[in-house]
ZAMARGU-4260 file (C-alpha; in steps of 0.2 Angstrom, whole numbers, plus 5000, padded with zeros to 4 digits):
<rodrens>
0) 5117/4994/5115 | 5115/5013/5115 | 5112/5014/5097 | 5098/5001/5099 | 5090/5013/5112
5) 5092/5028/5100 | 5084/5018/5086 | 5069/5013/5096 | 5067/5031/5102 | 5068/5037/5084
10) 5055/5024/5078 | 5043/5029/5092 | 5045/5048/5086 | 5041/5043/5069 | 5025/5034/5075
15) 5020/5049/5084 | 5023/5061/5069 | 5013/5050/5058 | 4998/5049/5070 | 4993/5033/5062
20) 4987/5017/5072 | 5001/5009/5082 | 5014/5000/5071 | 5009/4983/5077 | 4993/4984/5067
25) 5002/4990/5051 | 5001/4980/5035 | 5009/4980/5018 | 5000/4996/5012 | 5006/5006/5027
30) 5024/5001/5025 | 5024/5005/5007 | 5016/5022/5010 | 5029/5026/5024 | 5043/5021/5013
35) 5037/5033/5000 | 5035/5047/5013 | 5052/5045/5021 | 5061/5043/5004 | 5053/5059/4998
40) 5057/5069/5014 | 5075/5063/5014 | 5080/5060/4996 | 5086/5043/5002 | 5078/5027/4996
45) 5071/5016/5009 | 5062/5000/5006 | 5046/4994/5014 | 5055/4978/5018 | 5068/4987/5028
50) 5054/4996/5038 | 5046/4980/5042 | 5062/4974/5050 | 5065/4990/5059 | 5047/4989/5066
55) 5048/4971/5070 | 5036/4964/5057 | 5050/4953/5050 | 5060/4943/5063 | 5079/4946/5060
60) 5090/4945/5075 | 5090/4951/5093 | 5094/4968/5086 | 5093/4974/5068 | 5106/4988/5065
65) 5103/4996/5048 | 5116/5004/5037 | 5120/5023/5041 | 5110/5029/5025 | 5094/5021/5032
70) 5097/5030/5049 | 5100/5046/5040 | 5084/5044/5031 | 5074/5041/5047 | 5083/5056/5055
75) 5079/5068/5041 | 5061/5063/5041 | 5060/5069/5059 | 5068/5086/5054 | 5087/5083/5058
80) 5102/5085/5046 | 5107/5067/5048 | 5108/5053/5060 | 5122/5061/5071 | 5111/5076/5072
85) 5097/5065/5079 | 5110/5057/5091 | 5115/5074/5098 | 5097/5078/5101 | 5094/5061/5110
90) 5110/5063/5121 | 5104/5080/5127 | 5087/5073/5131 | 5095/5059/5141 | 5106/5071/5150
95) 5092/5082/5155 | 5082/5067/5162 | 5097/5061/5172 | 5100/5077/5182 | 5098/5072/5200
100) 5083/5081/5208 | 5083/5090/5224 | 5077/5079/5239 | 5063/5086/5249 | 5052/5078/5262
105) 5039/5073/5249 | 5052/5064/5239 | 5061/5057/5255 | 5063/5038/5259 | 5051/5040/5273
110) 5037/5048/5263 | 5040/5035/5249 | 5038/5021/5261 | 5022/5027/5268 | 5016/5030/5250
115) 5020/5013/5245 | 5010/5005/5259 | 4995/5015/5255 | 4997/5012/5237 | 4997/4993/5240
120) 4981/4994/5250 | 4972/5004/5237 | 4978/4992/5223 | 4972/4977/5232 | 4955/4985/5235
125) 4953/4989/5217 | 4959/4972/5211 | 4946/4964/5222 | 4932/4975/5216 | 4937/4971/5198
130) 4938/4952/5202 | 4921/4952/5210 | 4913/4962/5195 | 4922/4953/5181 | 4910/4944/5169
135) 4917/4927/5165 | 4906/4926/5149 | 4916/4925/5132 | 4911/4936/5117 | 4912/4954/5111
140) 4916/4968/5124 | 4899/4975/5128 | 4908/4992/5132 | 4913/4994/5114 | 4903/5007/5105
145) 4899/4995/5091 | 4895/4977/5086 | 4902/4968/5071 | 4899/4950/5065 | 4896/4939/5050
150) 4880/4929/5047 | 4891/4915/5039 | 4910/4914/5035 | 4912/4900/5022 | 4904/4896/5005
155) 4907/4892/4987 | 4910/4906/4975 | 4900/4917/4970 | 4898/4919/4989 | 4888/4933/4997
160) 4893/4937/5015 | 4882/4947/5026 | 4890/4959/5038 | 4879/4963/5053 | 4884/4979/5063
165) 4878/4993/5074 | 4888/5009/5075 | 4874/5021/5082 | 4885/5025/5097 | 4901/5027/5088
170) 4908/5044/5090 | 4910/5048/5072 | 4903/5044/5055 | 4919/5039/5047 | 4917/5020/5049
175) 4921/5008/5035 | 4922/4989/5032 | 4937/4983/5022 | 4933/4967/5012 | 4951/4963/5009
180) 4949/4963/4990 | 4956/4974/4976 | 4946/4975/4960 | 4957/4979/4945 | 4946/4993/4940
185) 4938/5000/4956 | 4953/4997/4968 | 4952/4991/4986 | 4934/4987/4991 | 4932/4998/5007
190) 4914/5003/5010 | 4908/5017/5021 | 4895/5011/5033 | 4878/5020/5036 | 4875/5023/5054
195) 4856/5021/5052 | 4858/5004/5045 | 4864/4987/5052 | 4867/4976/5037 | 4879/4976/5022
200) 4881/4962/5009 | 4896/4959/4999 | 4899/4946/4985 | 4915/4937/4983 | 4917/4930/4965
205) 4936/4925/4966 | 4940/4911/4978 | 4951/4915/4993 | 4953/4918/5011 | 4949/4936/5016
210) 4950/4946/5032 | 4935/4957/5033 | 4939/4972/5044 | 4929/4986/5053 | 4940/5001/5053
215) 4939/5019/5058 | 4950/5029/5046 | 4966/5021/5049 | 4962/5011/5065 | 4957/4993/5064
220) 4943/4990/5076 | 4938/4972/5073 | 4941/4958/5060 | 4932/4942/5054 | 4938/4929/5041
225) 4929/4923/5026 | 4933/4908/5016 | 4926/4908/4998 | 4929/4891/4991 | 4931/4883/4974
230) 4926/4865/4968 | 4943/4863/4959 | 4958/4873/4953 | 4954/4890/4946 | 4967/4898/4934
235) 4969/4916/4930 | 4981/4927/4920 | 4986/4944/4926 | 4998/4957/4919 | 5013/4964/4928
240) 5007/4982/4927 | 4989/4978/4934 | 4984/4973/4951 | 4969/4961/4957 | 4960/4946/4949
245) 4943/4947/4941 | 4932/4936/4931 | 4939/4943/4914 | 4956/4936/4920 | 4950/4919/4922
250) 4956/4906/4910 | 4944/4894/4903 | 4947/4876/4911 | 4953/4863/4899 | 4952/4844/4899
255) 4965/4837/4912 | 4980/4829/4902 | 4991/4825/4917 | 4997/4843/4919 | 4990/4859/4925
260) 4996/4869/4911 | 4990/4882/4898 | 5002/4885/4883 | 5003/4903/4876 | 4993/4897/4860
265) 4978/4893/4872 | 4980/4909/4881 | 4979/4919/4864 | 4963/4909/4860 | 4956/4915/4877
270) 4959/4933/4871 | 4975/4936/4882 | 4990/4946/4876 | 5005/4935/4879 | 5017/4948/4872
275) 5016/4958/4888 | 5024/4953/4904 | 5011/4942/4913 | 5008/4929/4926 | 4998/4913/4927
280) 4990/4909/4944 | 4982/4893/4950 | 4972/4892/4966 | 4961/4880/4975 | 4952/4885/4992
285) 4943/4874/5003 | 4945/4867/5021 | 4959/4854/5018 | 4959/4848/5036 | 4978/4848/5036
290) 4988/4856/5050 | 4998/4870/5043 | 5011/4867/5057 | 5012/4848/5055 | 5013/4843/5037
295) 5023/4838/5021 | 5021/4845/5004 | 5028/4838/4987 | 5026/4847/4971 | 5034/4844/4954
300) 5035/4859/4942 | 5043/4866/4927 | 5045/4884/4920 | 5056/4888/4905 | 5056/4897/4889
305) 5049/4881/4880 | 5034/4881/4892 | 5030/4899/4889 | 5040/4906/4904 | 5046/4924/4905
310) 5064/4927/4911 | 5067/4928/4926 | 5058/4911/4927 | 5050/4908/4944 | 5039/4897/4954
315) 5029/4903/4968 | 5019/4892/4980 | 5008/4899/4994 | 4999/4889/5007 | 4985/4899/5016
320) 4983/4895/5034 | 4969/4901/5045 | 4982/4911/5055 | 4996/4914/5043 | 5002/4913/5025
325) 5016/4901/5020 | 5025/4905/5004 | 5041/4900/4995 | 5047/4909/4979 | 5060/4900/4969
330) 5069/4908/4954 | 5080/4902/4939 | 5099/4903/4942 | 5105/4921/4942 | 5089/4928/4948
335) 5089/4924/4967 | 5087/4942/4972 | 5069/4939/4969 | 5068/4923/4980 | 5060/4923/4997
340) 5051/4913/5010 | 5038/4916/5024 | 5032/4904/5037 | 5025/4909/5054 | 5033/4925/5059
345) 5049/4922/5049 | 5051/4931/5032 | 5067/4931/5022 | 5069/4939/5005 | 5083/4938/4992
350) 5087/4956/4991 | 5092/4956/5010 | 5100/4938/5011 | 5109/4926/5001 | 5096/4914/4994
355) 5106/4908/4979 | 5101/4890/4984 | 5083/4895/4980 | 5085/4893/4962 | 5079/4879/4950
360) 5084/4871/4934 | 5074/4879/4920 | 5078/4865/4908 | 5071/4850/4917 | 5057/4845/4930
365) 5060/4850/4948 | 5053/4843/4964 | 5050/4854/4979 | 5048/4846/4996 | 5042/4855/5011
370) 5042/4848/5029 | 5035/4857/5043 | 5035/4849/5061 | 5036/4856/5079 | 5038/4874/5072
375) 5053/4868/5062 | 5054/4869/5043 | 5064/4860/5030 | 5064/4865/5012 | 5072/4853/4999
380) 5074/4855/4980 | 5078/4841/4969 | 5084/4831/4984 | 5095/4844/4991 | 5092/4853/5007
385) 5091/4872/5004 | 5084/4879/5020 | 5081/4873/5038 | 5075/4884/5052 | 5062/4887/5066
390) 5048/4899/5067 | 5036/4907/5080 | 5017/4908/5078 | 5004/4896/5072 | 4999/4894/5054
395) 4983/4886/5058 | 4973/4873/5047 | 4977/4875/5028 | 4962/4883/5018 | 4971/4887/5002
400) 4984/4882/4989 | 4991/4894/4976 | 5004/4892/4963 | 5011/4906/4952 | 5022/4906/4936
405) 5030/4921/4927 | 5023/4917/4910 | 5016/4900/4910 | 5024/4885/4918 | 5018/4867/4921
410) 5013/4857/4937 | 5014/4839/4936 | 5007/4834/4954 | 5005/4840/4971 | 5004/4830/4987
415) 4999/4837/5005 | 4999/4826/5020 | 4995/4829/5038 | 5008/4820/5049 | 4996/4818/5064
420) 4979/4813/5056 | 4987/4806/5040 | 4974/4816/5030 | 4981/4818/5012 | 4977/4829/4997
425) 4984/4823/4980 | 4981/4829/4963 | 4991/4823/4947 | 4979/4832/4935 | 4974/4816/4927
</rodrens>
């Protein structure tokens, strides 16, 4: 496992060079940015997904050993000619650290024994003092130089959340609140806080489950969650070359006809350009009272040229839990490189694994069945098992459902059922 040790040391050196927050706090934007930085510095393309595996964000195996080109890219970013140049540096470092020191009295066994005894007494004393002084009350650490909380955290859109804060004692004036929303014109909604104030209000107009974060430059200091609910399904259209949803993306609801579907002609009447590459997205956010680690879901769908789909035809379903996002990305036959799944801490994508089973028939209706129980998952498509596995971590209660089609596809019905409480959500769009 020497190569594993070298790779771990290499990744630690990259963290030190970046001088960002620790990698355990990194999210998608950090991995995208790092991929661009390393690719530019090394002239070797490296993907955010590969970096997620290397830094442990995506569970792989006991040890993920990337290809040599990836290692060369990492080494070049650190200033070495290639991976072997980094290995030589690492070996020299280990050799220097392993040189036996000269033994003096101060390092003799007799001195160490006495030192161990004294240390044990001191540690016991310090522990007892800490135990006596410990405050058993729960809540925010009073030693922190800030306070951060929300007046309320759930409500129907449009929903205004009030952020209460106190950063008077914070050591610098570069403190922000990130509202976890990207506006298609104004970009990420990150607001610099005024140290002389204590309240900032923000209005969510798109239903969703958002993580509001207090941050100092690149450091995440504290987080709270906001659930902006909807009364029913809300549908949006967005273009491939643009990011974020907004009110002008919203599709006017039509009378229910047994399907959740907007044909291209209807979209044109709504003022949308269906000649560009676009996606339709249907979302419903509320407290469903269904356990995201103990449920079954069935959904019947169709995406094809006839419905208005755009090759490669796809179907993406996402379930938002209070702790984690569950998603499944199915593609038409031949496009499985874009397929993928995520549940708990497990994430698998078609560009790294063979997910050819994650493809559907674009000429007929398809039924997706998801069973999650005891941190084990089973995905079946049209009665055929396509994936089974276990995961770690908890998804929490389900607070959002989202379905996405490239182009426009059709939903016939969806059923969610909690195995424990038997609570059920069903919609056939009648």
